[in-house]
C-alpha positions in Angstrom: 0.0 -0.2 -0.1 1.5 3.7 -1.3 1.2 6.5 0.1 -0.9 8.9 -1.1 1.1 12.0 -2.0 -1.1 15.8 -2.8 0.8 18.8 -3.5 4.0 17.8 -1.5 1.6 15.7 1.5 2.4 12.6 2.1 -1.0 10.4 3.4 1.0 7.7 4.9 -2.2 6.2 4.6 -4.1 6.2 0.8 -7.5 6.8 2.8 -9.5 10.5 3.0 -12.4 10.3 5.3 -15.6 11.7 3.5 -16.4 15.1 4.4 -20.4 14.5 5.9 -22.7 16.8 7.0 -24.8 18.0 9.4 -22.4 17.4 12.3 -21.3 13.7 11.1 -18.1 14.5 10.5 -16.2 17.1 12.6 -13.0 17.4 14.6 -13.6 14.5 16.3 -13.6 12.1 13.6 -11.5 13.9 11.5 -8.7 14.0 13.7 -9.3 10.7 14.6 -8.8 9.7 11.1 -5.8 12.1 11.0 -4.0 10.3 13.7 -4.1 6.9 11.9 -2.0 8.5 9.0 -5.4 9.0 6.9 -6.9 12.4 5.7 -9.5 14.0 7.8 -12.1 15.8 6.7 -14.3 18.8 8.4 -18.0 18.8 7.0 -18.7 22.8 6.6 -22.6 22.2 6.4 -24.8 23.5 9.2 -22.4 24.8 10.9 -24.0 27.4 12.5 -26.9 25.4 14.0 -24.4 23.5 15.9 -22.3 26.5 17.0 -25.2 28.6 17.4 -24.0 31.9 18.4 -27.3 34.4 19.0 -24.8 37.5 18.0 -24.7 36.3 14.6 -26.5 34.9 12.2 -26.9 31.7 10.5 -24.3 32.4 7.6 -22.2 33.8 10.0 -22.3 31.2 12.8 -21.4 28.7 10.3 -18.4 30.3 9.4 -17.6 30.4 13.1 -18.6 27.0 13.6 -16.0 26.2 10.9 -13.2 27.9 12.6 -13.9 26.1 16.2 -13.8 22.7 14.3 -10.6 23.6 12.5 -8.8 24.7 15.4 -10.3 21.8 17.3 -9.2 19.0 15.3 -5.5 20.9 15.1 -5.8 20.7 18.5 -6.2 16.6 18.7 -4.2 15.8 15.8 -0.5 16.8 14.0 -2.1 15.2 11.2 -3.4 16.2 8.2 -7.0 18.0 8.5 -9.0 19.2 5.4 -12.6 21.0 4.8 -15.2 20.0 2.7 -17.5 22.8 1.0 -20.1 22.3 -1.5 -20.1 24.8 -3.9 -24.2 25.0 -3.8 -24.0 26.6 -0.7 -24.7 30.6 -0.4 -22.0 31.0 1.7 -19.1 29.0 0.1 -16.6 31.7 -0.2 -16.9 32.9 2.9 -16.0 28.9 4.1 -13.6 28.6 1.8 -12.2 32.3 2.9 -12.2 30.7 6.4 -10.7 27.7 5.7 -8.0 29.3 3.8 -7.4 31.5 6.8 -7.1 28.8 9.3 -4.5 27.3 7.4 -6.5 24.1 6.6 -4.1 21.6 4.7 -6.8 20.5 1.9 -10.1 21.9 0.8 -12.7 19.5 -0.9 -14.9 21.1 -3.1 -17.9 19.2 -4.6 -22.0 19.7 -5.3 -21.1 21.8 -8.6 -18.1 22.4 -10.2 -15.7 24.9 -7.8 -14.5 26.8 -11.1 -12.8 29.7 -9.6 -11.6 27.7 -6.6 -8.2 28.7 -7.1 -8.9 32.6 -7.2 -9.1 32.5 -2.9 -5.5 31.3 -2.8 -2.9 34.0 -1.9 0.4 34.2 -3.2 2.3 31.7 -0.9 -0.5 30.1 0.5 -0.5 25.8 1.1 -3.8 24.9 1.1 -4.3 22.7 -1.1 -7.6 22.7 -3.7 -9.3 19.2 -4.9 -12.6 18.7 -6.3 -14.8 16.1 -6.1 -16.3 15.7 -9.4 -18.7 12.7 -10.9 -17.4 12.7 -14.4 -14.9 12.4 -16.6 -16.6 15.6 -18.7 -16.6 17.6 -15.0 -13.1 16.8 -14.0 -11.9 18.4 -17.8 -14.2 21.3 -17.9 -12.2 22.0 -14.1 -8.5 21.5 -15.4 -9.5 23.9 -18.8 -10.9 26.6 -16.3 -8.1 26.3 -13.8 -5.7 25.9 -16.8 -6.7 29.2 -18.4 -7.8 31.3 -15.7 -5.3 30.5 -13.0 -2.1 28.6 -14.3 -3.3 26.3 -11.5 -4.5 22.4 -12.1 -6.0 20.7 -9.1 -3.6 19.1 -6.7 -5.7 15.7 -6.8 -9.6 15.4 -8.3 -12.0 13.1 -5.8 -14.3 11.1 -8.4 -17.7 9.8 -7.1 -19.6 7.2 -8.1 -23.4 6.4 -7.9 -23.0 4.1 -4.8 -21.9 7.2 -2.5 -24.1 8.5 0.5 -25.9 12.1 0.1 -26.3 13.5 -2.8 -25.3 12.0 -6.1 -24.2 13.6 -9.0 -26.2 11.4 -11.7 -29.7 11.0 -12.9 -31.9 8.3 -11.2 -32.0 6.8 -14.1 -28.0 6.5 -14.4 -28.0 4.8 -10.6 -28.1 1.6 -11.4 -26.3 1.9 -14.9 -22.9 0.3 -15.5 -21.8 3.0 -17.6 -21.7 5.2 -14.9 -19.8 2.5 -12.2 -16.7 3.7 -10.2 -14.7 1.7 -12.5 -15.5 3.2 -15.5 -15.5 6.8 -14.0 -12.1 6.5 -12.6 -11.1 4.8 -15.9 -12.3 8.1 -17.8 -10.8 10.9 -15.4 -7.8 9.4 -15.8 -7.6 10.0 -19.0 -8.9 13.8 -18.9 -6.5 14.8 -16.8 -3.2 13.1 -18.5 -3.1 16.1 -21.0 -2.3 18.4 -18.0 -0.4 16.1 -16.4 1.8 16.4 -19.2 1.2 19.8 -19.8 2.5 21.3 -16.2 5.1 18.1 -15.4 2.8 17.0 -11.9 0.3 13.8 -11.2 -3.3 14.7 -10.4 -3.6 12.5 -8.3 -6.9 10.6 -8.3 -9.2 9.1 -5.5 -12.2 6.9 -5.8 -15.1 7.4 -3.6 -19.3 5.9 -3.5 -18.8 2.6 -2.4 -15.6 2.1 -0.9 -16.2 0.0 2.5 -13.7 -2.9 2.8 -9.5 -2.9 2.1 -10.6 -5.6 -0.7 -12.2 -2.5 -2.4 -9.4 -0.3 -2.1 -7.3 -3.1 -3.5 -9.3 -3.9 -6.4 -10.0 0.3 -7.3 -6.5 1.0 -6.6 -5.7 -1.7 -9.6 -7.7 0.6 -12.0 -5.8 3.6 -11.1 -7.1 5.3 -8.7 -4.1 6.2 -5.9 -6.5 6.6 -2.9 -9.9 6.3 -1.6 -12.6 8.6 -0.1 -14.6 6.6 2.6 -17.3 8.1 4.5 -20.1 5.3 5.5 -17.3 3.0 7.2 -16.7 5.6 9.8 -20.2 6.3 10.9 -20.5 3.8 13.1 -16.9 4.3 15.2 -16.9 5.4 18.4 -15.0 8.8 17.1 -18.0 9.8 14.5 -19.2 13.5 15.6 -22.9 12.1 15.2 -25.3 10.8 17.9 -25.5 7.6 19.1 -29.5 7.2 17.5 -27.8 8.2 13.9 -25.4 5.7 14.2 -27.9 3.0 15.6 -29.7 3.8 12.3 -27.0 2.4 10.2 -26.6 -0.9 12.5 -30.4 -1.7 11.8 -30.2 -1.0 8.6 -31.1 -3.8 5.9 -29.6 -4.3 2.4 -33.6 -2.9 1.7 -33.7 -0.7 3.5 -30.7 1.7 1.6 -33.4 4.0 -0.8 -32.7 6.7 -3.2 -34.7 9.9 -2.4 -35.2 12.9 -4.3 -33.8 15.8 -2.3 -35.8 19.3 -1.7 -31.8 20.4 -3.3 -32.9 19.0 -6.6 -30.5 16.4 -6.4 -31.2 12.3 -5.6 -29.6 11.1 -2.8 -29.0 8.2 -0.9 -30.4 7.3 2.1 -31.9 5.0 4.8 -35.5 4.9 5.1 -37.6 5.4 8.2 -40.9 7.0 9.0 -39.8 10.6 7.9 -39.3 9.7 4.5 -42.2 7.7 4.9 -44.3 10.2 5.5 -42.4 12.3 2.4 -43.6 9.6 0.0 -46.7 9.7 1.2 -47.3 13.9 0.1 -47.1 15.1 3.6 -45.6 18.4 3.6 -44.5 20.0 6.6 -44.9 23.6 7.7 -42.1 25.4 6.0 -39.9 28.6 6.7 -36.3 29.3 5.5 -34.2 31.3 7.7 -31.0 29.8 6.9 -31.3 30.6 2.7 -28.1 27.4 2.9 -27.8 26.0 -0.8 -28.2 27.6 -3.5 -30.6 25.4 -5.4 -33.2 25.0 -3.0 -36.7 25.8 -3.9 -38.4 26.0 -0.3 -41.7 27.3 -1.9 -41.6 23.5 -3.5 -39.9 21.0 -1.2 -42.0 19.2 1.7 -39.3 19.8 4.1 -36.4 22.5 5.0 -33.1 19.6 4.4 -30.8 21.7 6.6 -33.5 21.1 9.5 -34.1 17.3 8.6 -30.3 16.5 9.0 -29.1 18.7 11.9 -32.5 17.0 13.9 -30.7 13.3 12.5 -27.5 14.8 13.8 -29.1 15.3 17.3 -30.7 11.8 17.2 -34.4 12.9 16.8 -35.0 10.1 13.5 -38.5 11.4 13.7 -38.1 14.6 12.5 -35.3 13.7 10.3 -33.1 10.8 8.5 -29.5 9.4 7.9 -27.9 10.0 4.9 -25.8 6.8 3.9 -23.6 4.9 0.6 -24.9 2.0 -0.8 -23.1 -0.9 2.2 -24.1 1.5 4.9 -26.3 -1.9 5.6 -22.7 -4.0 6.2 -22.3 -2.1 9.5 -23.1 -4.5 12.7 -21.4 -3.1 15.5 -19.9 0.0 17.0 -15.3 -0.2 16.8 -12.8 2.6 16.6 -11.2 4.1 13.6 -8.0 2.7 14.4 -9.7 -0.4 14.6 -11.5 0.5 10.7 -7.5 1.1 10.0 -6.0 -1.8 11.0 -8.9 -3.5 8.9 -8.2 -2.0 5.8 -4.7 -2.1 6.2 -4.9 -6.1 6.8 -7.4 -7.1 4.0 -5.8 -4.4 1.5 -2.5 -7.0 2.4 -4.1 -10.2 1.9 -5.8 -9.2 -1.3 -2.6 -7.9 -2.3 -0.8 -11.7 -1.7 -3.9 -13.0 -3.4 -2.7 -11.3 -6.3 1.0 -12.0 -6.2 1.4 -8.2 -6.2 4.2 -6.1 -3.7 2.3 -4.7 -0.7 
């Protein structure tokens, strides 16, 4: 198992912990992953509700909450810490600026094309920029824009397949289509970035995400050319995960048929664990709405059956009757609460077994 290198950073175990909001991956989980030699990621979504400050409005509190979480992670770990910022968030620019001012190691940006992300970088700032994409076409568009406008190329690219949890960058009809499998997407992105790697004489590591759960999964996708993997769902059922016990127990109780595709208020399909809240939504229940947050640019509050940020903060706190849990396709495999260290040990062990079975050097 080779180190993952991103813009001069050396990630000993090529595992990136996915950014999961609201409140699922904060400083606790991110620091624990970083301490095991992986890359820990703080989700910037909804932090204004977790770090509520009566003297600040929601968006201001969100920025302050991100600052707090980064500093807490730094206090707990000397490892590599990243921040996930969704392009679709109304305060995307402010969150990126906050992450940079706090000297975070890496910014991951998805849920839209982060075409202007390099514009935030000041001279000699060491932050690395990693877009999250769901197609080779998106990777090419970002590379072309960054190259032409900023003479910069991504320090790495995460390609997220349709088995991921949360919002998916695919049409519902594409989710089960083998033409959009993670293996296919990784190959597609590798082909698109080669021109820019050659132009700059610099590797753009491609990181695979969505449905990666075991060390065997890691080995298989890295044989396809991925330099590392991003895993979110696998880390939810750990003691260090920042979610409530009720949220974690939703994973432990889930069966394979409980993992469903939903239509989110933000206008994208998503993968979640079915529960009574989602059943009520399917039955046409419209929960009385108001929108004091304006958190997502694409959210149409007039036609939405519920406020997604309210549902997700409820589930973070353990009120599953008024919210639900996003989850990857393999969430039903979780059967116990474990630790981040135990997961890393298992991933490394299984990766070694897969390597030996394939008669390849580890």
